[in-house]
RODO-2510 file (C-alpha; in nm, 4 decimals, decimal comma):
residues 400
     n   res          X          Y          Z
     1     m    -0,6141     1,2730     3,6432
     2     a    -0,4282     1,5910     3,7333
     3     p    -0,4092     1,8596     3,4613
     4     d    -0,0312     1,8296     3,4331
     5     r    -0,0585     1,4528     3,3832
     6     v    -0,3298     1,5035     3,1218
     7     a    -0,1078     1,7507     2,9364
     8     a     0,1895     1,5129     2,9548
     9     a    -0,0204     1,2246     2,8213
    10     a    -0,1515     1,4396     2,5367
    11     a     0,2027     1,5450     2,4453
    12     q     0,3140     1,1818     2,4476
    13     d     0,0247     1,0906     2,2178
    14     r     0,1151     1,3685     1,9760
    15     r     0,4771     1,2538     1,9653
    16     a     0,3652     0,8948     1,9099
    17     r     0,1350     1,0023     1,6283
    18     t     0,4201     1,1875     1,4603
    19     a     0,6499     0,8874     1,5028
    20     v     0,3912     0,6523     1,3488
    21     a     0,3520     0,8947     1,0587
    22     v     0,7289     0,8711     1,0091
    23     l     0,6991     0,4911     0,9911
    24     f     0,4347     0,5194     0,7193
    25     l     0,6322     0,7864     0,5328
    26     t     0,9508     0,5813     0,5214
    27     n     0,7613     0,2639     0,4319
    28     g     0,6081     0,4413     0,1343
    29     a     0,9387     0,5890     0,0228
    30     v     1,1821     0,3016     0,0634
    31     f     1,0369     0,0733    -0,2034
    32     a     0,8975     0,3478    -0,4269
    33     t     1,2451     0,4864    -0,4886
    34     l     1,3339     0,1603    -0,6681
    35     l     1,0352     0,1649    -0,9051
    36     p     1,1606     0,4292    -1,1534
    37     r     1,4728     0,2129    -1,2005
    38     y     1,2682    -0,0893    -1,3128
    39     p     1,2994    -0,0195    -1,6899
    40     e     1,6798     0,0010    -1,6763
    41     i     1,6993    -0,3090    -1,4549
    42     k     1,4835    -0,4944    -1,7079
    43     a     1,7021    -0,3699    -1,9938
    44     d     2,0327    -0,4412    -1,8170
    45     l     1,9270    -0,7990    -1,7397
    46     a     1,7658    -0,8466    -2,0859
    47     l     1,4386    -0,9753    -1,9376
    48     s     1,1185    -1,0442    -2,1278
    49     n     0,7954    -0,8957    -1,9969
    50     a     0,6897    -1,2331    -1,8568
    51     v     1,0214    -1,2966    -1,6776
    52     f     1,0285    -0,9405    -1,5475
    53     g     0,6698    -0,9763    -1,4236
    54     a     0,7598    -1,3022    -1,2494
    55     a     1,0645    -1,1428    -1,0853
    56     i     0,8751    -0,8471    -0,9436
    57     a     0,5904    -1,0757    -0,8353
    58     a     0,8435    -1,2298    -0,5968
    59     f     0,7962    -0,9222    -0,3768
    60     s     0,4319    -1,0149    -0,3232
    61     a     0,5202    -1,3828    -0,2895
    62     g     0,7500    -1,2926    -0,0015
    63     a     0,4746    -1,0837     0,1530
    64     l     0,2295    -1,3737     0,1306
    65     a     0,4814    -1,6140     0,2800
    66     a     0,5653    -1,3916     0,5761
    67     g     0,2388    -1,2061     0,6349
    68     l     0,0903    -1,4486     0,8858
    69     t     0,4060    -1,4383     1,0999
    70     a     0,3505    -1,0707     1,1808
    71     g     0,1126    -1,1341     1,4704
    72     a     0,3522    -1,3685     1,6488
    73     l     0,6447    -1,1313     1,5939
    74     i     0,4475    -0,8367     1,7288
    75     r     0,3386    -1,0299     2,0360
    76     r     0,6972    -1,1362     2,0989
    77     f     0,8841    -0,8139     2,0202
    78     r     0,6114    -0,5404     2,0121
    79     s     0,4906    -0,3520     1,7079
    80     a     0,7280    -0,0558     1,7438
    81     r     1,0410    -0,2700     1,7335
    82     v     0,9121    -0,4927     1,4527
    83     a     0,8198    -0,1935     1,2345
    84     v     1,1597    -0,0262     1,2738
    85     i     1,3634    -0,3434     1,2136
    86     g     1,1386    -0,4314     0,9198
    87     t     1,1986    -0,0941     0,7551
    88     t     1,5763    -0,1342     0,7740
    89     g     1,5368    -0,4818     0,6234
    90     i     1,3359    -0,3469     0,3309
    91     a     1,6031    -0,0841     0,2658
    92     a     1,8792    -0,3471     0,2585
    93     f     1,6942    -0,5815     0,0227
    94     v     1,5834    -0,2983    -0,2074
    95     l     1,9507    -0,2124    -0,2507
    96     a     2,0239    -0,5791    -0,3230
    97     a     1,7482    -0,5853    -0,5853
    98     g     1,8807    -0,2705    -0,7511
    99     v     2,2269    -0,4169    -0,8038
   100     a     2,1171    -0,7784    -0,8699
   101     p     2,3217    -0,9368    -1,1530
   102     t     2,0611    -1,1950    -1,2597
   103     a     1,6844    -1,2405    -1,2700
   104     a     1,7097    -1,5040    -0,9974
   105     t     1,8938    -1,2769    -0,7559
   106     l     1,6538    -0,9930    -0,8392
   107     a     1,3604    -1,2175    -0,7538
   108     g     1,5315    -1,3394    -0,4356
   109     a     1,6019    -0,9884    -0,3119
   110     l     1,2474    -0,8755    -0,3879
   111     f     1,1081    -1,1852    -0,2120
   112     l     1,2926    -1,0901     0,1074
   113     a     1,1991    -0,7231     0,0700
   114     g     0,8353    -0,8275     0,0361
   115     a     0,8564    -1,0467     0,3448
   116     c     0,9918    -0,7524     0,5460
   117     d     0,7291    -0,5209     0,4001
   118     a     0,4366    -0,7462     0,4972
   119     v     0,5524    -0,7676     0,8571
   120     t     0,6285    -0,3950     0,8718
   121     d     0,2876    -0,3116     0,7253
   122     v     0,1016    -0,5029     0,9957
   123     a     0,3261    -0,3666     1,2718
   124     q     0,2933    -0,0004     1,1760
   125     n    -0,0837    -0,0336     1,1351
   126     a    -0,1104    -0,2093     1,4724
   127     h     0,0831     0,0723     1,6376
   128     g    -0,1178     0,3345     1,4500
   129     l    -0,4437     0,1796     1,5694
   130     r    -0,3064     0,1757     1,9228
   131     v    -0,2396     0,5498     1,8982
   132     q    -0,5858     0,5957     1,7488
   133     r    -0,7437     0,4275     2,0518
   134     r    -0,5668     0,6780     2,2753
   135     y    -0,6990     0,9648     2,0614
   136     g    -1,0536     0,8273     2,0725
   137     r    -1,1227     0,9198     1,7099
   138     s    -1,0216     0,8004     1,3646
   139     i    -0,6750     0,9058     1,2503
   140     i    -0,5675     0,5924     1,0615
   141     n    -0,6505     0,7378     0,7182
   142     s    -0,4078     1,0215     0,7823
   143     f    -0,1309     0,7639     0,8252
   144     h    -0,2190     0,6067     0,4915
   145     a    -0,2144     0,9493     0,3306
   146     v     0,1350     1,0009     0,4701
   147     w     0,2333     0,6635     0,3208
   148     a     0,1239     0,7914    -0,0210
   149     l     0,3273     1,1083     0,0372
   150     g     0,6289     0,8904     0,1126
   151     a     0,5716     0,6988    -0,2095
   152     i     0,5634     1,0276    -0,4007
   153     l     0,8904     1,1374    -0,2432
   154     g     1,0476     0,8006    -0,3152
   155     g     0,9346     0,8086    -0,6774
   156     l     1,0596     1,1641    -0,7248
   157     t     1,3936     1,0702    -0,5702
   158     g     1,4260     0,7834    -0,8148
   159     a     1,3359     1,0093    -1,1069
   160     a     1,5916     1,2685    -0,9931
   161     a     1,8610     1,0013    -0,9618
   162     i     1,7913     0,8952    -1,3213
   163     a     1,8012     1,2528    -1,4463
   164     l     2,1320     1,3122    -1,2668
   165     t     2,2717     0,9766    -1,3888
   166     v     2,3352     0,8587    -1,0332
   167     s     2,4125     0,4879    -1,0222
   168     r     2,1566     0,2548    -0,8686
   169     a     2,4020     0,1428    -0,5995
   170     v     2,4720     0,4994    -0,4812
   171     h     2,1099     0,6104    -0,5102
   172     l     1,9532     0,3131    -0,3286
   173     g     2,2327     0,2878    -0,0725
   174     a     2,2048     0,6542     0,0243
   175     v     1,8253     0,6433     0,0474
   176     g     1,8396     0,3266     0,2575
   177     i     2,0868     0,4759     0,5053
   178     v     1,8886     0,7992     0,5453
   179     l     1,5512     0,6285     0,5918
   180     s     1,6923     0,3724     0,8338
   181     a     1,8399     0,6528     1,0442
   182     v     1,5065     0,8371     1,0420
   183     v     1,3069     0,5389     1,1740
   184     l     1,5672     0,4706     1,4412
   185     v     1,5189     0,8262     1,5680
   186     a     1,1386     0,7860     1,5525
   187     y     1,1545     0,4648     1,7560
   188     r     1,2206     0,6460     2,0842
   189     y     0,8914     0,8370     2,0513
   190     l     0,6675     0,5368     1,9854
   191     l     0,4464     0,3987     2,2623
   192     t     0,6041     0,1593     2,5086
   193     g     0,4611    -0,1494     2,6738
   194     p     0,2450    -0,4288     2,5318
   195     d     0,0376    -0,3464     2,2250
   196     h    -0,2837    -0,4800     2,3775
   197     d    -0,2697    -0,2931     2,7091
   198     d    -0,5248    -0,0319     2,6006
   199     r    -0,7605    -0,2547     2,4051
   200     d    -1,1015    -0,3329     2,5500
   201     d    -1,1801    -0,6788     2,4193
   202     s    -1,4812    -0,7068     2,6463
   203     a    -1,6789    -0,4387     2,4626
   204     p    -1,9862    -0,5839     2,2924
   205     t    -1,8869    -0,4884     1,9400
   206     r    -1,9375    -0,8317     1,7877
   207     s    -2,2256    -1,0684     1,7646
   208     t    -2,1914    -1,3527     2,0121
   209     g    -2,3256    -1,6007     1,7583
   210     a    -2,1282    -1,7823     1,4947
   211     a    -2,0818    -1,6114     1,1606
   212     g    -2,3359    -1,7193     0,9020
   213     a    -2,3016    -1,7759     0,5299
   214     g    -2,3926    -1,4137     0,4610
   215     v    -2,1020    -1,2904     0,6703
   216     y    -1,8558    -1,5094     0,4835
   217     a    -2,0030    -1,4013     0,1495
   218     t    -1,9537    -1,0398     0,2528
   219     l    -1,5992    -1,1159     0,3635
   220     l    -1,5275    -1,2769     0,0251
   221     a    -1,6627    -0,9677    -0,1526
   222     l    -1,4418    -0,7463     0,0636
   223     v    -1,1386    -0,9579    -0,0240
   224     v    -1,2140    -0,9170    -0,3966
   225     i    -1,2587    -0,5406    -0,3499
   226     a    -0,9220    -0,5177    -0,1725
   227     v    -0,7557    -0,7342    -0,4384
   228     a    -0,8987    -0,5083    -0,7104
   229     g    -0,7530    -0,2062    -0,5311
   230     a    -0,4188    -0,3863    -0,5156
   231     v    -0,4346    -0,4573    -0,8910
   232     v    -0,4714    -0,0863    -0,9641
   233     e    -0,1896     0,0107    -0,7283
   234     d     0,0373    -0,2561    -0,8781
   235     a    -0,0298    -0,1302    -1,2304
   236     g     0,1172     0,2023    -1,1260
   237     s     0,4131     0,0648    -0,9341
   238     s     0,5135    -0,2193    -1,1683
   239     w     0,4178    -0,1021    -1,5166
   240     a     0,3483     0,2715    -1,5393
   241     t     0,7126     0,3731    -1,5899
   242     l     0,7763     0,0893    -1,8352
   243     y     0,4624     0,1615    -2,0404
   244     l     0,5326     0,5328    -2,0639
   245     r     0,8977     0,4824    -2,1570
   246     d     0,8847     0,1824    -2,3902
   247     g     0,5253     0,1985    -2,5091
   248     l     0,4840     0,5729    -2,5547
   249     g     0,8444     0,6910    -2,5875
   250     a     0,8589     0,9157    -2,2800
   251     p     1,2083     0,9980    -2,1441
   252     g     1,3047     0,7965    -1,8376
   253     a     1,2677     1,0801    -1,5867
   254     l     0,9278     1,1824    -1,7293
   255     a     0,8107     0,8203    -1,7449
   256     a     0,8432     0,7988    -1,3665
   257     f     0,5586     1,0482    -1,3346
   258     g     0,3008     0,7834    -1,4207
   259     y     0,3604     0,6249    -1,0831
   260     v     0,4082     0,9610    -0,9118
   261     a     0,0721     1,0765    -1,0502
   262     l    -0,1017     0,7623    -0,9229
   263     v     0,0293     0,7897    -0,5676
   264     g     0,0016     1,1687    -0,5678
   265     f    -0,3681     1,1654    -0,6416
   266     m    -0,4140     0,8700    -0,4079
   267     f    -0,2681     1,0972    -0,1395
   268     v    -0,5221     1,3668    -0,2270
   269     g    -0,8042     1,1147    -0,2254
   270     r    -0,7082     0,9904     0,1192
   271     l    -0,6816     1,3427     0,2558
   272     i    -1,0395     1,4203     0,1573
   273     g    -1,1690     1,0654     0,1993
   274     d    -1,2721     1,0880     0,5656
   275     p    -1,5130     1,3826     0,5317
   276     l    -1,6595     1,2345     0,2111
   277     v    -1,7173     0,8977     0,3792
   278     d    -1,8700     1,0668     0,6851
   279     r    -2,1157     1,2485     0,4606
   280     f    -2,1977     0,9922     0,1909
   281     g    -2,0850     0,6566     0,3336
   282     e    -1,8124     0,4172     0,2242
   283     r    -2,0326     0,2417    -0,0303
   284     a    -2,1116     0,5555    -0,2319
   285     v    -1,7602     0,7009    -0,2122
   286     v    -1,5890     0,3772    -0,3189
   287     r    -1,8356     0,3180    -0,6021
   288     a    -1,7868     0,6721    -0,7344
   289     g    -1,4099     0,6341    -0,7065
   290     a    -1,4185     0,3060    -0,8960
   291     f    -1,6080     0,4806    -1,1767
   292     i    -1,3376     0,7494    -1,1916
   293     t    -1,0703     0,4784    -1,2099
   294     t    -1,2508     0,2916    -1,4874
   295     a    -1,3318     0,5977    -1,6947
   296     g    -0,9956     0,7698    -1,6489
   297     m    -0,7705     0,4761    -1,7252
   298     g    -1,0063     0,3439    -1,9924
   299     a    -0,9835     0,6751    -2,1777
   300     a    -0,6040     0,6825    -2,1400
   301     l    -0,5724     0,3360    -2,2936
   302     a    -0,8237     0,4087    -2,5702
   303     f    -0,6456     0,7292    -2,6725
   304     p    -0,2777     0,6750    -2,5789
   305     s    -0,0502     0,9731    -2,5237
   306     v     0,2070     1,0617    -2,2603
   307     p     0,0044     1,3409    -2,0941
   308     g    -0,3195     1,1426    -2,1205
   309     t    -0,1628     0,8321    -1,9708
   310     i    -0,0166     1,0245    -1,6768
   311     a    -0,3619     1,1754    -1,6242
   312     g    -0,5136     0,8269    -1,6478
   313     f    -0,2884     0,6939    -1,3739
   314     a    -0,3740     1,0021    -1,1670
   315     a    -0,7459     0,9242    -1,2061
   316     a    -0,6824     0,5616    -1,1129
   317     g    -0,4967     0,6597    -0,7951
   318     f    -0,7616     0,9117    -0,6925
   319     g    -1,0378     0,6622    -0,7613
   320     v    -0,8979     0,3803    -0,5480
   321     a    -0,7812     0,6011    -0,2600
   322     t    -1,0476     0,4787    -0,0177
   323     v    -1,0997     0,1275    -0,1585
   324     i    -0,8575    -0,0725     0,0581
   325     p    -0,9102     0,1280     0,3828
   326     s    -1,2883     0,0916     0,3418
   327     a    -1,2639    -0,2834     0,2805
   328     m    -1,0431    -0,3215     0,5885
   329     h    -1,2774    -0,1148     0,8056
   330     r    -1,5862    -0,3070     0,6970
   331     a    -1,4101    -0,6429     0,7462
   332     d    -1,3191    -0,5430     1,1000
   333     q    -1,6866    -0,4753     1,1773
   334     l    -1,8350    -0,8055     1,0535
   335     p    -2,0501    -0,9767     1,3183
   336     g    -1,9859    -1,3291     1,4396
   337     l    -1,6095    -1,3193     1,3804
   338     r    -1,3421    -1,2944     1,6474
   339     a    -1,2026    -0,9435     1,6822
   340     g    -0,9386    -0,8808     1,4177
   341     t    -1,0197    -1,1902     1,2111
   342     g    -1,1869    -1,0107     0,9218
   343     l    -0,9144    -0,7472     0,9056
   344     t    -0,6414    -1,0120     0,9083
   345     v    -0,8055    -1,2128     0,6296
   346     v    -0,8544    -0,9120     0,4020
   347     t    -0,5061    -0,7735     0,4656
   348     w    -0,3326    -1,1030     0,3965
   349     l    -0,5393    -1,2148     0,0959
   350     m    -0,5119    -0,8659    -0,0558
   351     r    -0,1517    -0,9568    -0,1229
   352     i    -0,2783    -1,2028    -0,3852
   353     g    -0,3580    -0,9053    -0,6027
   354     f    -0,0040    -0,7736    -0,5737
   355     f     0,1294    -1,1238    -0,6472
   356     v    -0,0898    -1,2244    -0,9415
   357     a    -0,1263    -0,8882    -1,1168
   358     p     0,2323    -0,8491    -1,2477
   359     l     0,2356    -1,2102    -1,3637
   360     v    -0,0881    -1,1736    -1,5591
   361     v    -0,0022    -0,8330    -1,7021
   362     g     0,3434    -0,9583    -1,8066
   363     l     0,1998    -1,2615    -1,9852
   364     v    -0,0638    -1,0515    -2,1629
   365     a     0,2014    -0,7947    -2,2574
   366     d     0,4166    -1,0625    -2,4219
   367     a     0,1182    -1,2173    -2,5990
   368     a    -0,0369    -0,8881    -2,7128
   369     s     0,0979    -0,5605    -2,5703
   370     l     0,1444    -0,3852    -2,2386
   371     r    -0,1375    -0,1508    -2,3368
   372     v    -0,3716    -0,4517    -2,3487
   373     g    -0,2285    -0,5838    -2,0205
   374     l    -0,3126    -0,2555    -1,8479
   375     l    -0,6808    -0,3144    -1,9200
   376     s    -0,6596    -0,4850    -1,5797
   377     v    -0,7075    -0,1375    -1,4273
   378     p    -1,0523    -0,0559    -1,5719
   379     v    -1,1557    -0,4193    -1,5215
   380     a    -1,0666    -0,3875    -1,1526
   381     g    -1,2664    -0,0652    -1,1352
   382     v    -1,5743    -0,2394    -1,2754
   383     a    -1,5351    -0,5204    -1,0197
   384     v    -1,5292    -0,2701    -0,7336
   385     m    -1,8397    -0,0941    -0,8647
   386     l    -2,0269    -0,4248    -0,8793
   387     l    -1,9222    -0,5370    -0,5295
   388     a    -1,9344    -0,2036    -0,3449
   389     g    -2,2665    -0,3036    -0,1907
   390     a    -2,0683    -0,5126     0,0590
   391     l    -1,9315    -0,1928     0,2138
   392     s    -2,0886     0,0120     0,4908
   393     a    -2,3577     0,2558     0,3821
   394     r    -2,2510     0,4808     0,6692
   395     g    -1,8792     0,5288     0,7064
   396     r    -1,8193     0,7038     1,0369
   397     p    -1,6090     0,4613     1,2441
   398     s    -1,7194     0,3685     1,5936
   399     r    -1,4849     0,4557     1,8781
   400     s    -1,2761     0,1809     2,0295
***
């Protein structure tokens, strides 16, 4: 290839990488900006912990219902288009959830937002992996770090709106319009053509034999690891603000920093995760992170205070930073499975954690207290430590 064509292709790849990063950033921000408003929504609608937990679990129910449609939609419309349309859909339904007049309409709006989010998640990851194949080296973790940065920005925006007494309708409507405009601009820089045009499915990266019982046992362990990571993330998104405000008496704007701390330190963990995995392997890094999650959040619950709890959520976010990416990577490398099967199974079933966790925590909170319900975080950390042996001892990804 001529030098000028090589330079043009490299520039196109850089623009595509930036555009994919924008998709991840907006996806992290659009839903996170609603989370600091959860306590006032719960109070305005006079919901019990159990009913509130059921309503917010509708987001994950929608994701479970729609998740398996993502592949067909991507094949029909291409990942770039699906990701952009999905983001605008999330923004619209997040606004609907923020102004919902009843628990039923709140649950309905979150169900549809979750359905859009599941499809968008698969589409943006598919496009990111396509860009990664063009780069010839791993860059997917950087996209997930950008997602965490978007979640931080979304959470801070929500906290600022509360502090400035901006109504939910104005706050969520403005954020939705801005983020939708941003992804529409990014769309023109994404890769064109079919998503599979640069994939080499003939490469001998899988065993030609059928998967044995050991492979399925490993896959099950990876699903549980991913679900445990989802449980920890959900604790921050669904309950951190509520626990800090109602359980520990933190002001509304300060209470939002429980979630911000979780995603902020998750961002840090993902930034440094690649070199740590390259040196020590996924198994060791994930196991050490799970210990940090268990110890940090366990201490915060044992000795409750506002600063200690924010620090506990920070430890939890840092500890689980590499859990879900590592489970996905390992699942995609399992022998005897068709390419993409392990990744699809883990990604879809991981949503069970996001669906079940708020229901269980809400029921426990009504029966005992939210502090007891949040014991789900250290329990999830212990589960990851016990099952981390299913992960790769060496973490450097092979090139596509």
